[in-house]
Each structure stands twice: as structure tokens, then as C-alpha cells.
Kinemage of the C-alpha trace (Angstrom):
@kinemage 1
@onewidth
@group {chain A} dominant
@subgroup {mainchain}
@vectorlist {calphas} color= white
{ca unk a 1} P -8.407 22.995 73.375
{ca unk a 2} L -11.257 24.178 71.151
{ca unk a 3} L -13.856 26.824 71.803
{ca unk a 4} L -11.957 28.818 74.360
{ca unk a 5} L -10.703 32.356 74.691
{ca unk a 6} L -7.594 32.700 76.784
{ca unk a 7} L -6.553 36.230 77.659
{ca unk a 8} L -3.094 36.278 79.185
{ca unk a 9} L -3.253 33.704 81.982
{ca unk a 10} L -7.043 33.682 82.214
{ca unk a 11} L -9.902 31.625 80.806
{ca unk a 12} L -13.404 32.915 80.142
{ca unk a 13} L -15.326 29.839 81.311
{ca unk a 14} L -18.689 30.990 79.968
{ca unk a 15} L -17.210 31.568 76.526
{ca unk a 16} L -15.495 28.176 76.737
{ca unk a 17} L -18.860 26.418 77.058
{ca unk a 18} L -20.738 28.697 74.639
{ca unk a 19} L -20.521 26.345 71.630
{ca unk a 20} L -21.308 23.131 73.485
{ca unk a 21} L -24.886 22.017 72.698
{ca unk a 22} L -25.014 19.705 75.735
{ca unk a 23} L -24.542 22.620 78.169
{ca unk a 24} L -27.617 24.204 79.735
{ca unk a 25} L -27.693 27.286 81.939
{ca unk a 26} L -29.926 28.863 84.529
{ca unk a 27} L -30.915 32.415 83.600
{ca unk a 28} L -32.235 35.336 85.624
{ca unk a 29} L -36.007 35.371 85.236
{ca unk a 30} L -36.020 39.092 84.470
{ca unk a 31} L -33.727 38.508 81.493
{ca unk a 32} L -35.953 35.694 80.182
{ca unk a 33} L -38.992 37.962 80.513
{ca unk a 34} L -37.185 40.762 78.704
{ca unk a 35} L -36.340 38.537 75.743
{ca unk a 36} L -39.875 37.149 75.597
{ca unk a 37} L -41.264 40.680 75.507
{ca unk a 38} L -38.956 41.541 72.602
{ca unk a 39} L -40.117 38.440 70.721
{ca unk a 40} L -43.790 39.211 71.200
{ca unk a 41} L -43.334 42.873 70.286
{ca unk a 42} L -41.618 42.046 66.991
{ca unk a 43} L -43.102 38.684 65.979
{ca unk a 44} L -46.434 38.758 67.880
{ca unk a 45} L -46.090 35.115 68.990
{ca unk a 46} L -43.360 32.649 69.961
{ca unk a 47} L -44.509 30.443 67.094
{ca unk a 48} L -44.095 33.304 64.647
{ca unk a 49} L -40.555 33.989 65.903
{ca unk a 50} L -39.691 30.324 65.562
{ca unk a 51} L -41.133 30.111 62.052
{ca unk a 52} L -39.356 33.201 60.769
{ca unk a 53} L -36.062 33.093 62.644
{ca unk a 54} L -35.155 30.217 64.960
{ca unk a 55} L -36.656 27.274 63.017
{ca unk a 56} L -36.445 24.542 65.654
{ca unk a 57} L -39.036 22.168 67.097
{ca unk a 58} L -41.560 24.638 68.470
{ca unk a 59} L -42.309 22.725 71.727
{ca unk a 60} L -38.673 23.242 72.743
{ca unk a 61} L -38.955 27.006 72.325
{ca unk a 62} L -42.331 27.082 74.073
{ca unk a 63} L -40.862 25.161 77.017
{ca unk a 64} L -37.987 27.663 77.209
{ca unk a 65} L -40.366 30.499 78.054
{ca unk a 66} L -42.917 28.633 80.164
{ca unk a 67} L -41.464 25.940 82.421
{ca unk a 68} L -37.762 25.528 81.743
{ca unk a 69} L -35.344 25.904 84.668
{ca unk a 70} L -32.363 25.433 82.390
{ca unk a 71} L -31.793 26.676 78.847
{ca unk a 72} L -29.577 25.504 75.990
{ca unk a 73} L -26.672 27.915 75.843
{ca unk a 74} L -26.249 27.495 72.060
{ca unk a 75} L -29.987 28.047 71.412
{ca unk a 76} L -30.084 31.180 73.527
{ca unk a 77} L -27.066 32.659 71.816
{ca unk a 78} L -29.068 32.343 68.580
{ca unk a 79} L -32.164 33.870 70.204
{ca unk a 80} L -30.371 36.970 71.502
{ca unk a 81} L -28.697 37.456 68.120
{ca unk a 82} L -32.141 38.219 66.661
{ca unk a 83} L -32.380 41.271 68.916
{ca unk a 84} L -28.755 42.397 68.881
{ca unk a 85} L -28.364 41.597 72.568
{ca unk a 86} L -24.679 41.468 73.395
{ca unk a 87} L -23.198 38.122 74.479
{ca unk a 88} L -21.794 39.904 77.497
{ca unk a 89} L -25.287 40.786 78.724
{ca unk a 90} L -26.327 37.167 78.253
{ca unk a 91} L -23.298 35.898 80.177
{ca unk a 92} L -23.995 38.349 83.005
{ca unk a 93} L -27.436 36.785 83.437
{ca unk a 94} L -26.219 33.181 83.715
{ca unk a 95} L -26.736 31.877 87.251
{ca unk a 96} L -25.583 28.242 86.973
{ca unk a 97} L -24.679 25.399 84.617
{ca unk a 98} L -26.015 21.930 83.952
{ca unk a 99} L -25.238 19.165 81.458
{ca unk a 100} L -28.162 17.890 79.397
{ca unk a 101} L -29.185 14.471 80.709
{ca unk a 102} L -27.284 14.825 83.969
{ca unk a 103} L -28.777 12.953 86.921
{ca unk a 104} L -27.277 15.384 89.408
{ca unk a 105} L -29.893 17.325 91.354
{ca unk a 106} L -27.587 20.263 91.993
{ca unk a 107} L -26.661 22.719 89.227
{ca unk a 108} L -23.027 23.775 89.028
{ca unk a 109} L -21.977 27.344 89.776
{ca unk a 110} L -18.858 28.425 87.935
{ca unk a 111} L -16.776 31.560 88.203
{ca unk a 112} L -16.804 33.571 84.978
{ca unk a 113} L -13.013 33.867 84.877
{ca unk a 114} L -10.463 31.293 86.021
{ca unk a 115} L -7.009 32.763 86.529
{ca unk a 116} L -4.098 30.438 85.866
{ca unk a 117} L -1.913 31.713 88.692
{ca unk a 118} L 0.728 29.819 90.654
{ca unk a 119} L -1.734 28.250 93.100
{ca unk a 120} L -3.926 27.041 90.246
{ca unk a 121} L -0.932 25.391 88.542
{ca unk a 122} L 0.161 23.628 91.730
{ca unk a 123} L -3.316 22.245 92.376
{ca unk a 124} L -3.818 21.275 88.744
{ca unk a 125} L -0.525 19.359 88.650
{ca unk a 126} L -1.379 17.707 91.965
{ca unk a 127} L -4.587 16.490 90.344
{ca unk a 128} L -2.629 15.199 87.334
{ca unk a 129} L -0.405 13.257 89.736
{ca unk a 130} L -3.037 11.748 92.052
{ca unk a 131} L -6.451 12.447 90.577
{ca unk a 132} L -8.920 10.490 88.490
{ca unk a 133} L -12.281 10.973 86.788
{ca unk a 134} L -14.339 8.151 88.212
{ca unk a 135} L -14.016 6.452 84.801
{ca unk a 136} L -15.129 2.838 85.111
{ca unk a 137} L -15.829 0.451 82.250
{ca unk a 138} L -18.116 2.140 79.734
{ca unk a 139} L -18.961 5.130 81.925
{ca unk a 140} L -17.775 8.514 80.710
{ca unk a 141} L -15.683 10.691 83.054
{ca unk a 142} L -18.142 12.153 85.515
{ca unk a 143} L -16.339 13.599 88.515
{ca unk a 144} L -13.246 15.316 89.823
{ca unk a 145} L -11.684 12.888 92.307
{ca unk a 146} L -8.390 13.135 94.172
{ca unk a 147} L -6.806 10.589 96.538
{ca unk a 148} L -3.889 10.937 98.950
{ca unk a 149} L -2.858 9.628 102.369
{ca unk a 150} L -1.445 12.935 103.633
{ca unk a 151} L -3.944 15.307 105.263
{ca unk a 152} L -1.808 18.378 104.476
{ca unk a 153} L -2.055 17.509 100.772
{ca unk a 154} L -5.787 16.818 101.039
{ca unk a 155} L -6.350 20.161 102.759
{ca unk a 156} L -4.424 21.970 100.016
{ca unk a 157} L -6.546 20.317 97.325
{ca unk a 158} L -9.781 21.155 99.161
{ca unk a 159} L -8.691 24.801 99.351
{ca unk a 160} L -7.878 24.626 95.623
{ca unk a 161} L -11.449 23.520 94.900
{ca unk a 162} L -12.854 26.244 97.168
{ca unk a 163} L -10.748 28.877 95.381
{ca unk a 164} L -11.352 27.953 91.732
{ca unk a 165} L -14.700 26.120 91.877
{ca unk a 166} L -16.412 27.860 94.801
{ca unk a 167} L -20.020 27.225 95.850
{ca unk a 168} L -19.875 23.657 94.561
{ca unk a 169} L -20.486 20.690 96.825
{ca unk a 170} L -17.738 18.163 97.523
{ca unk a 171} L -17.168 15.433 100.097
{ca unk a 172} L -14.263 13.387 101.448
{ca unk a 173} L -14.193 9.596 101.665
{ca unk a 174} L -11.882 8.306 104.408
{ca unk a 175} L -10.969 4.900 102.988
{ca unk a 176} L -9.819 2.348 105.572
{ca unk a 177} L -8.208 -1.030 104.873
{ca unk a 178} L -10.635 -3.954 104.997
{ca unk a 179} L -11.427 -5.029 108.550
{ca unk a 180} L -10.303 -1.748 110.135
{ca unk a 181} L -12.986 0.285 111.918
{ca unk a 182} L -12.714 4.058 112.366
{ca unk a 183} L -12.673 5.374 115.932
{ca unk a 184} L -15.872 6.960 117.182
{ca unk a 185} L -14.548 10.540 117.052
{ca unk a 186} L -12.561 10.045 113.838
{ca unk a 187} L -14.858 12.078 111.559
{ca unk a 188} L -14.925 15.005 113.990
{ca unk a 189} L -11.133 15.133 114.176
{ca unk a 190} L -10.727 14.977 110.401
{ca unk a 191} L -13.352 17.647 109.796
{ca unk a 192} L -11.512 19.969 112.200
{ca unk a 193} L -8.151 19.197 110.608
{ca unk a 194} L -9.463 19.853 107.100
{ca unk a 195} L -11.690 22.771 108.169
{ca unk a 196} L -14.831 21.294 106.574
{ca unk a 197} L -18.248 20.271 107.890
{ca unk a 198} L -18.412 16.869 109.567
{ca unk a 199} L -21.212 15.710 107.253
{ca unk a 200} L -18.767 15.945 104.333
{ca unk a 201} L -16.733 13.059 105.807
{ca unk a 202} L -17.766 9.558 104.751
{ca unk a 203} L -16.140 6.375 106.067
{ca unk a 204} L -15.458 3.516 103.649
{ca unk a 205} L -13.471 0.267 103.597
{ca unk a 206} L -11.442 -1.053 100.692
{ca unk a 207} L -9.507 -4.324 100.525
{ca unk a 208} L -7.030 -2.684 98.130
{ca unk a 209} L -5.814 -0.108 100.659
{ca unk a 210} L -3.109 -0.968 103.189
{ca unk a 211} L -3.233 2.431 104.892
{ca unk a 212} L -5.951 5.038 105.436
{ca unk a 213} L -6.381 7.245 102.391
{ca unk a 214} L -8.588 10.265 101.784
{ca unk a 215} L -10.512 10.812 98.561
{ca unk a 216} L -11.899 14.251 97.704
{ca unk a 217} L -14.893 14.009 95.354
{ca unk a 218} L -16.563 16.776 93.374
{ca unk a 219} L -19.245 14.960 91.380
{ca unk a 220} L -19.610 17.202 88.350
{ca unk a 221} L -19.414 16.323 84.668
{ca unk a 222} L -19.002 20.008 83.817
{ca unk a 223} L -16.042 20.590 86.137
{ca unk a 224} L -14.162 17.489 85.020
{ca unk a 225} L -14.756 18.348 81.345
{ca unk a 226} L -13.307 21.769 81.955
{ca unk a 227} L -10.293 20.458 83.877
{ca unk a 228} L -9.474 17.783 81.282
{ca unk a 229} L -9.757 20.287 78.452
{ca unk a 230} L -7.191 22.642 80.006
{ca unk a 231} L -4.180 20.348 79.651
{ca unk a 232} L -2.564 21.774 76.517
{ca unk a 233} L -3.171 25.365 77.635
{ca unk a 234} L -1.694 24.733 81.079
{ca unk a 235} L 1.373 23.028 79.663
{ca unk a 236} L 2.023 25.834 77.186
{ca unk a 237} L 1.733 28.498 79.876
{ca unk a 238} L 4.119 26.685 82.221
{ca unk a 239} L 6.697 26.168 79.476
{ca unk a 240} L 6.839 29.918 78.978
{ca unk a 241} L 6.636 31.125 82.570
{ca unk a 242} L 9.178 30.044 85.192
{ca unk a 243} L 7.094 30.805 88.323
{ca unk a 244} L 4.214 28.785 86.848
{ca unk a 245} L 6.637 25.978 85.923
{ca unk a 246} L 7.908 25.879 89.512
{ca unk a 247} L 4.345 25.650 90.840
{ca unk a 248} L 3.482 22.859 88.404
{ca unk a 249} L 6.497 20.812 89.502
{ca unk a 250} L 5.582 21.396 93.169
{ca unk a 251} L 2.198 19.831 92.525
{ca unk a 252} L 3.703 16.830 90.764
{ca unk a 253} L 6.289 16.401 93.534
{ca unk a 254} L 3.634 16.448 96.273
{ca unk a 255} L 1.854 13.632 94.492
{ca unk a 256} L 4.597 11.536 92.919
{ca unk a 257} L 7.917 12.728 94.342
{ca unk a 258} L 10.075 11.087 97.008
{ca unk a 259} L 13.057 12.255 99.046
{ca unk a 260} L 15.684 9.686 100.012
{ca unk a 261} L 17.910 10.493 102.974
{ca unk a 262} L 19.778 7.508 104.334
{ca unk a 263} L 23.079 6.335 102.920
{ca unk a 264} L 22.567 8.684 100.004
{ca unk a 265} L 20.543 11.819 99.353
{ca unk a 266} L 18.415 12.384 96.278
{ca unk a 267} L 14.957 13.236 94.997
{ca unk a 268} L 13.057 11.006 92.611
{ca unk a 269} L 9.838 11.461 90.649
{ca unk a 270} L 8.143 8.300 89.407
{ca unk a 271} L 5.149 8.031 87.060
{ca unk a 272} L 3.705 5.528 84.607
{ca unk a 273} L 2.586 8.373 82.361
{ca unk a 274} L 5.665 8.747 80.173
{ca unk a 275} L 4.363 11.831 78.337
{ca unk a 276} L 3.737 13.596 81.628
{ca unk a 277} L 7.102 12.799 83.152
{ca unk a 278} L 8.903 13.906 79.989
{ca unk a 279} L 6.994 17.177 80.205
{ca unk a 280} L 8.073 17.613 83.844
{ca unk a 281} L 11.637 16.864 82.749
{ca unk a 282} L 11.404 19.637 80.148
{ca unk a 283} L 10.313 22.078 82.867
{ca unk a 284} L 13.177 21.006 85.141
{ca unk a 285} L 15.669 21.377 82.293
{ca unk a 286} L 14.314 24.845 81.574
{ca unk a 287} L 14.945 25.730 85.223
{ca unk a 288} L 18.579 24.613 84.966
{ca unk a 289} L 18.428 21.106 86.468
{ca unk a 290} L 20.779 18.473 85.100
{ca unk a 291} L 18.637 15.336 85.086
{ca unk a 292} L 17.208 12.779 82.695
{ca unk a 293} L 14.232 10.442 82.297
{ca unk a 294} L 14.926 6.748 82.795
{ca unk a 295} L 12.864 3.559 82.814
{ca unk a 296} L 12.902 1.583 86.063
{ca unk a 297} L 14.218 -1.898 85.263
{ca unk a 298} L 12.720 -3.397 88.427
{ca unk a 299} L 9.292 -1.712 87.931
{ca unk a 300} L 7.931 -2.350 84.456
{ca unk a 301} L 6.367 0.680 82.806
{ca unk a 302} L 7.583 3.088 85.497
{ca unk a 303} L 9.476 6.217 84.399
{ca unk a 304} L 11.566 8.258 86.786
{ca unk a 305} L 13.592 11.439 87.109
{ca unk a 306} L 16.543 11.485 89.495
{ca unk a 307} L 17.859 14.700 91.093
{ca unk a 308} L 21.117 14.020 92.925
{ca unk a 309} L 22.743 15.429 96.046
{ca unk a 310} L 24.619 18.202 94.212
{ca unk a 311} L 21.301 19.792 93.174
{ca unk a 312} L 19.335 19.253 96.370
{ca unk a 313} L 19.920 22.732 97.801
{ca unk a 314} L 18.864 24.344 94.524
{ca unk a 315} L 15.779 22.108 94.465
{ca unk a 316} L 14.913 22.956 98.085
{ca unk a 317} L 15.293 26.700 97.549
{ca unk a 318} L 13.434 26.839 94.228
{ca unk a 319} L 10.813 24.061 94.210
{ca unk a 320} L 10.460 21.541 97.030
{ca unk a 321} L 7.464 19.331 97.761
{ca unk a 322} L 4.777 21.982 98.061
{ca unk a 323} L 1.890 20.834 100.245
{ca unk a 324} L 3.610 17.568 101.215
{ca unk a 325} L 5.151 18.996 104.389
{ca unk a 326} L 6.622 15.716 105.677
{ca unk a 327} L 8.757 15.320 102.558
{ca unk a 328} L 9.625 19.003 102.604
{ca unk a 329} L 10.936 18.686 106.166
{ca unk a 330} L 12.971 15.617 105.230
{ca unk a 331} L 14.371 17.489 102.240
{ca unk a 332} L 15.515 20.245 104.603
{ca unk a 333} L 17.359 17.669 106.735
{ca unk a 334} L 18.992 16.253 103.623
{ca unk a 335} L 20.124 19.690 102.481
{ca unk a 336} L 21.504 20.550 105.939
{ca unk a 337} L 23.489 17.327 106.302
{ca unk a 338} L 27.078 18.037 107.380
{ca unk a 339} L 29.451 16.742 104.726
{ca unk a 340} L 33.077 15.867 104.658
{ca unk a 341} L 35.294 17.536 102.068
{ca unk a 342} L 34.301 16.429 98.538
{ca unk a 343} L 31.372 14.386 99.872
{ca unk a 344} L 28.045 14.712 98.015
{ca unk a 345} L 26.067 11.604 98.980
């Protein structure tokens, strides 16, 4: 990932966006006034400053100090350089973010520092397993979107958004199969279960769905750009930190894992993303699991990892299914199964 400064397990988000010319920021009015006063004191006029130092289309600079609600982050880093104003002071005066040309009416508020702790890794991996970007045809990725049928998993992901992207608006689509109508008090019950406002729940129908699914949507180009850009950093951190690796696998398992407990007992992870599942396999191997990646003969393009009965107790104690509590409970039953001598299935 380019243009970022990672300190330990943290990312300076403002620094990450500082070289992106499409990013605009809201600034405290007092800071804008301070810089304008410095310009006028040294160069007499904005036009003089532009002619001698900045050298851009003058109407753009004039707009910056008269009517602009949002300011080019790259342009302002050049402006403050003329007066030896520290980048840190500039960052401290940023109030919000916006992408140039965005049709969204709401600016995005981002935390200065994102800490890549265990909860972040679990939520990030959950998004990798079950999320998408709203990409459709020629449209560029424009939103952070996550779909799952389990309300425990949905609630975890909502809390993940609230923790790492606070103060940003999201909503939940309850997607029903075609022809199925939601009960009159459905939205109220779901809002209480998820601990969110009832007006964040939207009811939709989709002929593709066979069961009710829930889709969390955070419509922000900036947030999805940030999340997509983190992939290599996240994967490197997890490879070198066992607690983070465990959390990453938990997220993947909640989205793509399955526990089988009938005639035999085992855990399976299935994904069509071969690179991702081989990465998960590398994390499992690093944690001491004896497993391998295989291609499903009956499901073309599907890769899987199989963890057998002999390793189930280790898997339950160390990893499990994270926010997917139904599978976690079934895993506990599988681990506690009374076995005959030398029986492992």
C-alpha cells in the first residue's frame, strides 16, 4: 500500500490520504483565517501569493478562502509549507473528508489513528469473507457492504463499524425472498436486536434470496478505498502476530466456515478466492494445524480447507467461529462428543 505510515499496529489515516489529489477536507474556519492572514501579511494579496509561490489557477485559490466548504488536501499541504506550518497542526484542524466529485451529501468523519488490534482483524476478515464494494458493471467501488443471514454476525459487524469508523451513517437492508412480506413489527424487533435506530432498517425483496439476509451498507468511497488498500498491511501483520492471526481466522470462519457434526466431525472452510484461502491456510499452519488446501471436485472453482476430528478441540480452544454463535455452539457439542476407544470421527 502506497502513501501510508504504519507505526507498530497503527495507521495514520490522515497521512495515508495526504498525497491523494482527489481527497478534500473540511477545515476549522479559524485555521483558514489564520493562513489567509499570513498570506496577506507576506504577499499583500492572494493573487500575489499564487503568482510567486503556489502557481495554480487563481480562481481555485480564491474559492478556497471565500466560499469553499472543502479544500484539496494536497493543495493545502503546499500552502502551509510556504509558512512553515507543521503538518501536524494542519491535521489537527481537519474536521471531515470528502472525495472530489462525490454525490454524497454527507462528509465522512474519520478517526486520525486506526489501531489494528484483534477486533479490527476479526471484522476485517469477516468483511473479506462476506463483504462487497457495490461494484456493478462500469461503476467504481463506492461503498462498504456486508451481507449475512445471522443476526449475531450482523451485530458484530455493525459494532466493528461503530468502533473503527464512528460518526458515519450506515443502514441495514433486510432482504426477503421474492413474494415474502415482512411482519408489521419486524423492523422494530430487528432494530432492538441490533441495537440501532428503527429508521436504519430498510425492507427489500430479492428473487435471488431463499432466506432472509441482512445487508449492512456504509455508502462511502473514502472508507472503501481505505479498507481495500489495507490488505497487504493486514496480511503481513497477521503473519507475524499469532493473536492477530487467530482473530483473522475467526472472521473468515464466521463468514465462510462450517462445522459438520453427524456421522463424522470436522470443520471446513470454503472459498472461491484461492489466494485468500491459501493465505488462511498459511496462518493455520503457523498456528500448528495439520491441514491442506484442496479443490472441490463437485463444486467447480471452490477451494476448501479441512480440519478433522483430531484437531477439533485445539480449534475450539484457540479459534472457533467468532461471532457466529450457532456454529460455535455446535462445535462445542462436537468437541464434547463421547468417543469409544480409538474413535475420532
